[in-house]
Backbone bond lengths (Angstrom), bond angles and torsions (degrees), N, CA, C in turn:
res aa  C-N    CA-C-N  psi(-1)  N-CA   C-N-CA  omega(-1)  CA-C   N-CA-C  phi
1 M - - - 1.460 - - 1.511 111.20 -
2 L 1.292 115.70 -40.08 1.455 120.98 178.78 1.520 110.36 -66.67
3 I 1.369 115.07 -40.63 1.454 119.11 179.47 1.524 110.52 -64.27
4 R 1.357 115.43 -44.34 1.466 119.65 -179.91 1.516 110.42 -59.49
5 S 1.330 117.88 -42.88 1.469 121.49 179.61 1.519 110.81 -62.16
6 S 1.321 115.84 -39.37 1.472 119.66 -179.76 1.516 110.83 -65.61
7 V 1.334 114.92 -41.27 1.455 119.21 179.58 1.532 110.02 -64.63
8 T 1.356 115.50 -43.27 1.467 120.14 179.44 1.515 111.14 -59.71
9 V 1.333 115.94 -45.99 1.470 120.70 179.09 1.514 111.05 -60.61
10 A 1.352 115.28 -40.87 1.466 119.18 -179.48 1.525 110.86 -64.01
11 I 1.352 114.91 -43.64 1.464 119.36 179.64 1.519 111.43 -63.48
12 L 1.340 115.89 -44.63 1.454 120.26 179.10 1.527 111.00 -62.00
13 S 1.324 116.38 -40.53 1.460 120.51 179.84 1.521 110.09 -63.04
14 F 1.329 116.45 -39.76 1.451 120.77 179.86 1.526 110.58 -64.97
15 V 1.355 115.22 -44.77 1.462 119.90 -179.55 1.525 110.87 -61.97
16 V 1.338 115.86 -45.16 1.473 120.14 -179.98 1.512 110.36 -62.22
17 S 1.342 116.47 -42.80 1.468 119.45 -177.87 1.518 110.66 -66.05
18 V 1.331 117.35 -36.83 1.467 120.15 178.32 1.521 110.51 -66.85
19 R 1.327 116.20 -44.44 1.465 119.69 -179.56 1.529 111.67 -65.47
20 A 1.328 116.50 -31.95 1.458 120.22 -177.00 1.521 112.97 -84.50
21 A 1.338 116.17 -11.18 1.459 119.08 -178.28 1.524 109.90 -62.59
22 P 1.320 117.18 131.25 1.478 119.46 -178.61 1.514 111.46 -68.15
23 A 1.306 115.15 146.32 1.454 119.29 177.00 1.517 108.72 -68.91
24 A 1.302 115.70 154.01 1.466 119.83 178.93 1.520 109.52 -60.94
25 L 1.320 115.49 131.69 1.453 119.65 -178.60 1.523 109.65 -79.12
26 T 1.304 114.80 135.18 1.461 119.29 177.02 1.518 109.15 -94.51
27 A 1.285 116.69 148.46 1.465 121.35 -179.46 1.519 109.46 -65.79
28 V 1.333 115.36 134.84 1.466 121.05 178.81 1.514 108.03 -99.98
29 T 1.308 115.98 123.09 1.447 120.91 178.97 1.521 109.88 -103.40
30 T 1.299 116.35 147.15 1.463 121.21 178.41 1.523 109.37 -70.89
31 P 1.339 118.19 128.29 1.464 120.09 178.33 1.517 111.35 -55.85
32 A 1.309 116.15 146.35 1.465 121.22 -178.82 1.528 110.70 -66.21
33 L 1.323 114.93 152.07 1.459 120.68 176.86 1.520 109.84 -59.75
34 V 1.326 115.42 135.05 1.461 120.46 177.98 1.524 108.54 -100.56
35 P 1.326 119.74 115.93 1.456 120.90 -177.92 1.517 111.94 -67.40
36 L 1.325 115.63 150.63 1.456 120.68 176.94 1.527 109.89 -67.72
37 I 1.306 116.13 149.85 1.465 121.87 178.89 1.518 108.57 -75.72
38 S 1.326 116.55 124.50 1.468 120.35 -175.51 1.530 112.75 -79.58
39 N 1.314 117.38 -30.27 1.479 120.66 -177.91 1.520 111.43 -109.32
40 G 1.348 116.90 36.53 1.451 121.89 -178.95 1.518 114.47 -54.09
41 P 1.343 119.33 -48.58 1.470 119.21 -179.18 1.522 113.59 -57.99
42 A 1.329 117.28 -39.23 1.477 120.38 179.53 1.524 110.64 -66.93
43 I 1.330 116.43 -41.70 1.460 120.29 178.94 1.527 110.15 -64.45
44 A 1.320 116.15 -44.75 1.461 120.62 -179.18 1.519 111.33 -63.09
45 S 1.313 116.35 -37.94 1.466 120.27 178.73 1.523 110.80 -62.30
46 G 1.335 116.21 -40.81 1.468 119.62 178.05 1.513 112.25 -66.10
47 L 1.345 117.11 -39.11 1.458 120.49 -179.93 1.528 111.17 -66.65
48 K 1.316 115.64 -33.14 1.470 119.92 -178.45 1.523 111.66 -62.87
49 M 1.312 117.48 -24.22 1.454 122.00 -178.62 1.523 112.37 -82.08
50 E 1.334 117.52 -11.78 1.466 120.32 -178.91 1.539 111.00 -73.56
51 P 1.332 118.46 145.80 1.466 121.18 -174.08 1.530 114.79 -72.48
52 S 1.352 117.88 -18.83 1.461 119.95 -178.68 1.531 109.88 -149.36
53 V 1.338 115.08 166.91 1.461 120.40 176.93 1.532 110.15 -62.30
54 V 1.335 116.75 -41.39 1.469 120.79 179.85 1.523 110.79 -60.90
55 N 1.334 116.80 -44.06 1.455 119.94 177.72 1.531 110.70 -61.49
56 G 1.335 115.04 -40.27 1.449 119.16 179.83 1.521 112.23 -64.76
57 L 1.332 116.54 -44.68 1.462 120.41 178.31 1.525 111.54 -63.96
58 T 1.317 116.39 -37.93 1.466 120.51 178.27 1.527 110.17 -62.75
59 K 1.310 115.86 -45.09 1.467 119.69 179.31 1.523 111.30 -64.28
60 L 1.332 116.29 -38.99 1.464 120.96 -175.15 1.523 112.33 -73.77
61 L 1.334 116.41 -40.77 1.463 120.40 -166.58 1.521 115.36 -107.70
62 T 1.324 118.31 10.66 1.470 120.96 176.67 1.520 110.37 -122.69
63 D 1.351 114.60 158.32 1.464 118.57 178.31 1.525 109.88 -89.22
64 S 1.315 115.61 -173.24 1.468 120.18 -176.58 1.521 112.84 -64.88
65 S 1.343 116.87 -18.72 1.467 120.79 178.65 1.520 112.59 -94.04
66 G 1.340 116.77 0.66 1.453 120.21 179.65 1.508 114.76 86.92
67 N 1.320 117.21 9.55 1.463 121.22 178.52 1.526 111.11 -90.99
68 I 1.333 116.05 142.29 1.452 119.89 177.72 1.528 110.21 -61.88
69 L 1.304 116.41 134.44 1.452 121.21 177.92 1.526 110.48 -61.82
70 T 1.296 116.61 158.21 1.476 120.95 179.17 1.526 109.25 -134.06
71 G 1.340 115.34 171.73 1.453 121.34 172.65 1.514 114.60 60.15
72 D 1.326 115.22 -143.04 1.462 121.48 -176.60 1.519 112.27 -62.80
73 A 1.334 117.38 -32.80 1.469 120.65 -178.95 1.526 110.68 -62.80
74 L 1.340 116.49 -42.50 1.464 120.49 178.01 1.514 111.04 -73.32
75 R 1.321 116.35 -40.15 1.469 120.64 -177.15 1.521 111.89 -62.11
76 Q 1.324 117.25 -40.52 1.461 119.58 -178.18 1.536 111.47 -65.45
77 L 1.331 117.06 -29.11 1.460 120.20 -178.03 1.520 112.81 -87.99
78 T 1.329 117.82 -15.80 1.472 120.38 -175.77 1.531 113.46 -117.58
79 V 1.329 117.98 -7.50 1.458 121.83 179.68 1.525 109.50 -122.27
80 F 1.329 116.39 124.31 1.462 120.40 174.99 1.520 107.88 -102.63
81 D 1.323 116.58 123.50 1.467 121.89 -173.31 1.511 110.60 -102.74
82 F 1.334 116.90 104.31 1.454 121.47 179.69 1.532 112.06 -71.97
83 N 1.333 117.73 -6.63 1.459 120.08 174.32 1.524 112.44 -69.26
84 N 1.325 117.33 -10.90 1.468 120.96 179.57 1.530 113.20 -74.60
85 Q 1.294 117.09 -10.33 1.465 117.51 -173.41 1.512 113.07 -71.98
86 A 1.322 114.23 152.37 1.458 123.06 176.90 1.525 107.17 -148.85
87 P 1.333 117.58 152.16 1.463 119.24 179.76 1.520 111.73 -57.85
88 A 1.316 116.37 140.02 1.469 120.77 175.31 1.524 108.78 -68.55
89 A 1.311 115.59 157.39 1.460 119.96 178.87 1.527 110.22 -57.98
90 G 1.321 116.41 123.86 1.458 120.44 -179.29 1.509 114.12 91.09
91 S 1.333 117.52 -6.76 1.463 120.26 179.91 1.517 109.40 -77.18
92 Q 1.340 116.34 131.12 1.454 121.12 -177.36 1.523 112.99 -113.29
93 G 1.315 117.51 -9.20 1.462 119.80 -171.16 1.514 116.05 -112.00
94 G 1.338 117.83 5.35 1.456 119.60 -179.42 1.508 112.15 137.05
95 S 1.325 116.04 -155.02 1.458 120.25 -177.58 1.511 109.81 -146.54
96 I 1.322 115.28 158.96 1.458 121.64 176.71 1.521 108.27 -146.39
97 L 1.329 116.38 142.10 1.465 121.77 177.03 1.518 107.98 -133.26
98 L 1.314 115.76 126.75 1.454 122.50 -178.00 1.524 109.52 -108.95
99 A 1.320 116.27 126.65 1.458 121.59 175.95 1.513 108.79 -90.56
100 T 1.330 115.59 113.09 1.463 120.79 179.83 1.524 108.90 -129.49
101 V 1.296 115.45 -178.85 1.456 120.57 -179.05 1.528 110.74 -62.18
102 D 1.333 118.57 -24.04 1.463 121.48 -178.81 1.519 112.97 -70.87
103 N 1.338 117.58 -34.01 1.466 118.68 -179.52 1.530 113.13 -116.30
104 F 1.335 117.11 0.26 1.461 123.03 177.37 1.538 107.61 -143.91
105 P 1.332 116.94 74.40 1.463 122.12 -168.98 1.510 116.22 -56.95
106 I 1.344 117.99 -21.25 1.453 119.93 -179.56 1.532 110.79 -62.42
107 L 1.322 117.73 -15.81 1.458 121.08 178.04 1.525 112.91 -72.98
108 Q 1.325 117.36 -12.38 1.467 120.13 -177.89 1.527 110.61 -53.18
109 E 1.326 115.39 126.23 1.462 124.43 179.36 1.529 113.87 73.58
110 L 1.341 118.86 -0.51 1.460 119.45 -179.93 1.525 112.72 -86.04
111 G 1.313 116.59 -19.36 1.469 119.83 175.56 1.518 114.35 73.31
112 I 1.338 118.32 25.17 1.459 121.08 179.28 1.526 109.98 -139.82
113 S 1.317 116.08 158.18 1.458 123.41 171.69 1.520 106.95 -155.50
114 G 1.328 117.05 173.79 1.458 118.87 -177.08 1.506 111.42 -155.78
115 A 1.326 115.54 164.12 1.463 121.00 -179.15 1.514 109.66 -144.11
116 V 1.337 114.85 151.31 1.462 122.50 169.37 1.516 106.81 -129.14
117 S 1.326 115.96 135.98 1.457 119.61 -179.32 1.517 110.28 -133.92
118 F 1.333 115.37 137.83 1.456 122.83 173.53 1.514 106.89 -107.21
119 I 1.323 116.19 113.69 1.463 121.02 -176.70 1.518 109.43 -107.51
120 E 1.318 115.37 120.55 1.461 121.06 -177.83 1.531 110.53 -72.51
121 P 1.342 117.46 166.69 1.469 120.25 176.91 1.536 110.87 -50.32
122 C 1.317 116.17 129.28 1.471 124.00 -179.66 1.534 113.19 68.84
123 G 1.325 117.71 7.58 1.461 119.86 -178.34 1.518 112.38 -69.98
124 L 1.307 115.87 154.25 1.469 123.14 -177.06 1.518 109.77 -133.97
125 N 1.332 116.41 122.26 1.468 121.26 168.17 1.512 105.55 -83.24
126 I 1.323 116.12 101.96 1.463 122.56 -165.54 1.532 111.45 -57.78
127 P 1.337 117.71 153.54 1.463 121.89 -178.73 1.529 111.83 -51.92
128 H 1.328 114.99 131.44 1.454 121.26 -177.68 1.525 108.99 -156.22
129 W 1.308 116.22 174.94 1.463 119.72 172.14 1.523 109.02 -142.01
130 H 1.338 114.53 160.32 1.454 121.28 176.63 1.519 107.93 -107.95
131 N 1.313 115.20 121.86 1.461 121.69 -171.66 1.516 113.50 -66.71
132 R 1.349 117.58 -29.92 1.458 120.00 -170.09 1.519 113.75 -132.05
133 A 1.334 119.92 20.14 1.455 118.96 -175.07 1.522 113.12 -152.81
134 D 1.333 114.91 144.27 1.460 121.71 163.93 1.532 106.99 -83.05
135 E 1.323 116.12 157.19 1.469 120.20 -176.60 1.529 110.69 -133.00
136 I 1.317 115.75 140.31 1.462 120.97 167.88 1.527 106.02 -118.96
137 L 1.318 115.65 130.13 1.460 122.06 -174.53 1.518 110.13 -122.36
138 T 1.338 116.08 131.20 1.470 122.35 -179.16 1.525 109.26 -122.50
139 V 1.316 116.33 127.97 1.464 121.09 174.49 1.524 108.42 -80.45
140 V 1.320 117.20 128.70 1.466 120.84 178.06 1.521 112.18 -112.37
141 E 1.327 116.05 -6.38 1.464 120.47 175.45 1.516 108.79 -158.74
142 G 1.328 117.60 132.54 1.446 121.32 174.56 1.515 113.62 85.73
143 V 1.328 114.81 -157.11 1.472 123.60 -177.64 1.520 108.74 -132.77
144 L 1.328 116.35 140.33 1.465 121.58 176.09 1.519 110.51 -133.66
145 D 1.329 116.31 137.13 1.451 122.11 166.10 1.529 107.32 -92.38
146 T 1.317 117.46 134.24 1.461 120.74 179.51 1.512 110.05 -132.42
147 G 1.308 116.25 162.69 1.447 120.81 175.98 1.511 110.69 -163.98
148 F 1.332 116.17 155.54 1.460 120.03 173.70 1.515 110.48 -146.31
149 V 1.327 114.47 152.59 1.456 122.80 173.08 1.522 106.65 -122.64
150 Q 1.325 117.30 128.77 1.448 120.44 -169.14 1.531 113.35 -78.21
151 E 1.334 118.17 -69.61 1.463 121.45 -175.04 1.518 108.89 -170.01
152 N 1.329 117.01 176.26 1.457 120.34 175.88 1.521 109.42 -55.86
153 G 1.332 115.69 132.02 1.455 120.32 -174.93 1.522 112.05 99.83
154 F 1.343 116.23 -18.58 1.469 121.15 175.93 1.525 106.78 -143.34
155 L 1.332 115.56 67.48 1.450 121.05 -175.11 1.518 113.05 -96.71
156 T 1.318 117.77 11.08 1.460 121.36 174.89 1.516 109.37 -78.58
157 E 1.329 116.97 128.07 1.455 118.95 178.83 1.523 111.06 -70.61
158 I 1.318 116.14 133.45 1.461 122.76 174.21 1.523 107.01 -98.28
159 E 1.321 116.57 108.52 1.456 121.52 -175.35 1.532 110.90 -101.76
160 T 1.324 116.26 145.38 1.462 121.80 175.32 1.514 109.12 -141.92
161 Q 1.319 116.78 157.05 1.463 121.95 167.57 1.515 107.37 -124.48
162 L 1.323 115.80 129.33 1.452 121.74 -175.20 1.520 111.19 -115.39
163 G 1.335 116.28 135.37 1.444 122.28 170.75 1.514 109.44 -104.46
164 K 1.311 116.47 -172.74 1.453 122.41 -176.65 1.530 111.44 -58.28
165 Y 1.331 115.44 129.93 1.461 125.05 179.41 1.531 112.92 66.00
166 Q 1.332 116.80 24.75 1.462 120.95 172.42 1.526 108.75 -109.89
167 A 1.332 116.09 148.74 1.464 120.86 -172.04 1.513 111.55 -132.80
168 T 1.333 114.73 159.86 1.457 121.56 172.02 1.524 108.09 -146.63
169 V 1.320 116.49 177.07 1.464 121.25 -178.04 1.519 111.00 -125.90
170 F 1.330 114.93 155.03 1.463 122.80 174.02 1.526 107.14 -129.97
171 P 1.337 117.91 110.37 1.454 120.06 -178.53 1.538 112.24 -62.39
172 M 1.293 115.89 153.20 1.459 121.83 178.89 1.530 110.45 -52.62
173 G 1.325 116.22 132.79 1.457 121.51 177.02 1.510 115.37 81.64
174 S 1.333 118.09 -6.40 1.459 119.62 179.68 1.523 110.35 -77.83
175 V 1.318 116.23 144.01 1.464 121.81 174.65 1.523 107.54 -80.39
176 H 1.333 117.38 122.58 1.464 119.76 -175.83 1.526 111.09 -143.38
177 Y 1.325 115.41 167.36 1.465 121.46 -178.02 1.524 108.90 -153.76
178 Q 1.341 115.56 167.41 1.459 122.79 170.41 1.532 107.48 -135.61
179 Q 1.334 115.87 133.36 1.451 121.49 -179.03 1.524 109.33 -128.72
180 N 1.328 116.60 130.99 1.458 121.80 174.85 1.529 107.79 -88.94
181 P 1.338 118.92 108.12 1.461 121.36 -176.20 1.525 113.84 -88.96
182 T 1.325 117.24 9.14 1.457 120.81 -173.47 1.536 111.04 -115.64
183 C 1.321 114.81 174.30 1.470 121.68 178.71 1.524 112.03 -94.74
184 S 1.337 116.95 10.37 1.461 122.34 176.62 1.531 109.27 -117.26
185 S 1.307 117.02 155.51 1.467 121.14 -178.76 1.527 110.98 -68.51
186 A 1.311 115.89 155.70 1.465 122.59 176.91 1.527 108.74 -132.25
187 V 1.333 115.25 153.42 1.466 121.09 179.35 1.523 108.78 -134.78
188 F 1.330 117.42 135.81 1.457 119.14 172.61 1.515 110.53 -129.15
189 V 1.345 113.84 155.54 1.465 122.76 173.72 1.523 106.80 -121.08
190 A 1.322 116.67 133.98 1.461 120.43 -177.41 1.524 110.51 -127.37
191 G 1.317 115.84 145.04 1.453 121.97 173.55 1.517 109.68 -119.93
192 L 1.324 116.64 140.03 1.469 121.34 -178.74 1.531 108.66 -130.46
193 N 1.339 116.02 145.07 1.466 119.70 -172.55 1.523 113.30 -94.47
194 N 1.333 115.76 46.08 1.452 121.52 173.40 1.533 106.65 -158.07
195 Q 1.328 117.31 137.45 1.458 119.13 179.07 1.519 112.57 -71.84
196 D 1.335 116.17 -10.26 1.466 121.89 177.83 1.526 108.03 -138.17
197 P 1.342 117.16 72.88 1.475 120.15 -170.80 1.511 114.48 -70.17
198 G 1.328 117.32 -28.26 1.455 121.16 -176.25 1.518 111.70 74.14
199 R 1.308 116.05 155.73 1.456 121.87 175.20 1.524 108.32 -148.75
200 S 1.315 116.44 130.70 1.465 122.25 175.06 1.522 108.26 -126.44
201 D 1.332 116.40 117.61 1.457 120.61 175.60 1.522 108.91 -79.15
202 I 1.326 115.73 128.82 1.466 120.47 -173.38 1.515 111.59 -56.53
203 A 1.340 116.95 -52.74 1.456 119.92 -176.18 1.530 111.53 -61.49
204 T 1.319 116.77 -45.86 1.450 120.67 -178.41 1.528 111.48 -62.61
205 S 1.333 116.30 -44.38 1.470 120.10 -179.33 1.523 111.21 -64.77
206 F 1.338 115.33 -44.21 1.464 119.20 -176.56 1.516 110.65 -66.74
207 W 1.325 117.72 -44.40 1.460 120.52 -175.20 1.521 112.28 -78.08
208 A 1.320 118.31 -1.93 1.458 121.31 172.96 1.526 111.80 -79.32
209 L 1.333 116.43 -12.61 1.458 121.06 -179.55 1.528 110.84 -73.99
210 P 1.344 118.00 163.37 1.466 120.76 178.15 1.525 111.49 -58.92
211 S 1.329 116.08 148.15 1.461 122.31 -174.70 1.522 113.34 -56.90
212 D 1.333 116.35 -41.98 1.471 118.30 -176.64 1.522 111.19 -69.79
213 L 1.338 117.68 -31.62 1.462 120.10 176.97 1.528 110.89 -69.78
214 I 1.322 116.93 -40.90 1.451 120.53 177.42 1.514 110.53 -61.46
215 D 1.319 115.88 -45.17 1.463 121.03 -179.26 1.513 110.44 -60.28
216 A 1.336 117.43 -44.29 1.467 121.11 -178.94 1.526 111.25 -69.02
217 A 1.335 117.53 -39.86 1.449 121.29 -177.52 1.517 112.53 -67.82
218 L 1.322 117.85 -35.69 1.459 120.75 -179.69 1.523 111.80 -72.69
219 G 1.318 116.93 -31.81 1.459 119.35 176.61 1.514 114.11 73.82
220 F 1.341 117.53 17.21 1.463 120.24 178.72 1.522 109.88 -127.29
221 P 1.314 117.72 64.94 1.472 119.83 -176.12 1.515 113.18 -63.15
222 T 1.346 117.83 -22.19 1.462 118.23 179.39 1.532 111.16 -78.64
223 T 1.337 117.48 -17.03 1.459 121.96 -179.79 1.522 111.82 -100.35
224 I 1.317 116.11 -46.56 1.452 121.80 179.79 1.520 108.50 -125.00
225 G 1.306 116.77 117.43 1.449 121.44 179.87 1.507 111.37 -116.24
226 G 1.312 116.09 169.00 1.450 121.33 -178.67 1.528 112.58 -57.41
227 D 1.337 116.59 -28.60 1.458 119.10 -177.53 1.525 113.22 -81.01
228 T 1.360 117.72 -8.43 1.466 120.64 -178.81 1.525 112.84 -114.03
229 I 1.329 117.26 -6.78 1.465 119.97 -174.51 1.523 111.94 -64.43
230 D 1.335 117.52 -38.29 1.460 119.22 178.93 1.525 111.07 -62.40
231 A 1.328 117.02 -34.39 1.463 120.75 178.55 1.533 109.66 -67.48
232 W 1.332 116.29 -38.58 1.461 119.34 177.03 1.518 110.89 -63.24
233 R 1.333 116.44 -43.22 1.467 120.98 -177.95 1.529 111.03 -56.34
234 S 1.305 117.54 -37.38 1.457 121.21 -175.55 1.515 112.98 -68.61
235 H 1.323 117.88 -13.77 1.465 121.41 -178.18 1.523 113.03 -108.07
236 L 1.327 117.50 9.96 1.455 119.02 -178.99 1.526 110.51 -68.20
237 P 1.330 117.56 136.40 1.466 120.33 179.24 1.514 110.71 -77.48
238 V 1.346 115.68 165.72 1.459 120.89 174.97 1.520 108.68 -121.51
239 N 1.318 116.13 138.27 1.463 122.56 174.13 1.525 112.87 43.74
240 L 1.347 115.91 -107.20 1.457 120.70 -176.42 1.520 109.57 -87.58
241 A 1.331 115.78 110.94 1.460 121.80 -176.73 1.518 110.68 -106.31
242 A 1.333 116.05 166.47 1.450 120.17 172.55 1.519 108.95 -65.19
243 G 1.325 116.89 146.25 1.464 120.54 -172.32 1.510 114.08 -82.16
244 V 1.315 114.73 -165.98 1.471 121.34 -176.03 1.521 109.91 -69.76
245 D 1.336 115.25 154.42 1.464 121.03 -173.30 1.526 112.83 -59.59
246 S 1.331 117.94 -38.69 1.463 120.18 -176.98 1.526 111.10 -61.49
247 C 1.334 117.13 -38.85 1.468 120.78 178.51 1.520 110.67 -70.28
248 L 1.321 116.44 -42.97 1.457 120.26 179.84 1.527 111.66 -60.72
249 Q 1.321 115.51 -41.28 1.457 120.07 179.11 1.522 111.30 -66.42
250 A 1.344 116.99 -41.94 1.460 121.06 -179.44 1.523 111.50 -64.03
251 C 1.328 116.70 -31.79 1.472 120.87 -177.85 1.516 112.60 -95.96
252 G 1.333 117.25 1.70 1.451 120.39 179.29 1.516 112.68 69.90
253 L 1.331 116.29 31.33 1.468 120.62 -179.44 1.510 109.91 -107.25
254 T 1.322 115.95 161.23 1.445 121.52 177.52 1.508 109.44 -121.50
255 K 1.319 115.90 149.82 1.462 121.48 177.86 1.514 108.36 -96.03
256 E 1.334 115.56 117.18 1.463 119.89 178.26 1.521 109.11 -73.96
257 V 1.312 115.06 140.66 1.471 120.94 179.15 1.519 109.37 -114.09
């Protein structure tokens, strides 16, 4: 009886061990890069004419026979690849790519968009505002200093510093920025509540005005005059700019002019 019990226990142990053995792991490959849609605005325009979201999705994701697309054709329309981003011409502080209805048409009528930005040491996402969206921004790598100014009547800057997996918000229309104050790269992910949030860079928008209006608005005619405004315009940064001098000096970096 004792022998039989021992044999039974041994058999049960073997069965349990076999059942608990992990399945062979298969190699995981990185999904291929998904190219950006080149005719996004045209596709989005067509979807906007559909009477409902379901009709729009049907038009977007099926072929001429009414079958759901497969493979790369479906993947390009349903996956937005932020790996496609590259610094804009003249950008010295990193890169940013925003997924909107123009380059990701499936967002049509969904009321959302998103961005990922890689900010280099001392990089600055220059002051800007979003014309049609509130924003929530989460740091996923590094540290960022941020701030926003709301509007006349609330001109006090609201400053924050964010570490990894910390977030803040920028209300619609508020002037805001993100600055990397460290010598290591930073990354943020942002969500916006409009498929077409818009972006206006403060410096670019302001300096697009006539020279005499800029001169009068600044109120410093002895420093900036109508004859020098064009020279100022030529040095305006784009998107991600080199950061403040104190950070550049601390990190041993130089600001290209």
